C-alpha positions, 0 to 999 in steps of 0.5 A: 500500500502506498503511503498516504499524503494528507493535503491539510497536513502538507499545507500547514507543514509548508506554511511552517517551512516558508520563513526558512525553506530556501535556507534549508531545502533550497540548499538540498534541492536547489541544484536540481532546480537550477539544472532543470532550467538548462532545458527551458526554452529561451523564447520571449513571451512564452506562457509558463505555469509553475506548480508548487512555486513555493517562496519563489525559489526559481523566479530568478531563473526564468528567461527574460519576458517569460509570462509566468503563472505560479501556484502553491497550496500555501498562502504563506509561500505565495506571499513570500514569492510575491515579495521576491517577484517585486524585486526582480527586473527581468522583464518577466510577468509574475502572476502568483496564486494560492491554488490546489494543483488537483483543480487548476483554474486554467483552460485546456491547452493554455501553457507552452511549458509546465514546471513542477519541481518537488511537487508530485510526491507531496500531493494526495492525488498525484494522478489527478495532478498529472492529468491536470498538467496534461490538460492545461499544456498545449499540444507539443508543449513541454512538461518538466518535473523535478522529483525523486521517483521510486526505484524499479520494482524488485530492487533493494533500494525500492524496498527501502524507499517503501519502508521509509515512506511513512517517515519522509511523508512527515517531513513533506514528501513520500519516497514510494511513488513511481513518478515517471509511471504516474506521468505516463499514465496521465498521458504525458509522453516522457522522452528524457530523464536526467539525474540531479541533486546529491548522490543523484537521488532526484530526476529531471523528468521531461515530457510533452503532450502529443 
């Protein structure tokens, strides 16, 4: 049985993390975020959705004149992201909202790119989140997820991840989810994965909508 994620607990936990998130998790997870932006097209005026924008850890990385919509379930995180966005002069437009990733308030086929860094293993219903990502991205648009994903079935490390999942979910994420499989099940065509972070424990997972 997969470890269950409580959305109310996650909202409260990440609101608690908001004052010091970048000082702790930013150091641990920042390398994956920065590496992911090597794969972001540098086209002006592209429409981008970032799910789980947090305190705005990635806002400095977007190419000039990006039209970014960022969402997060935590109001405290969004408030910090808005403060950061107000001090960035890159020509980007930042539109930041408190929103549940399982119910994206955007039309179908709307975004050129959807970015989801360290989100899919923090939500109660990752399949719905991935289906929503697939719905709102344009055909041929790009999807980039940065995340831990469970090791292959039958592997020793995969069994360790299963055992440790209830511990790590208290910290803010689960380790027993095969993120790549969930993305594929949602209709996302995954075409490349790149290791990232300390000891290559994370993956940059790139996909598209056919």
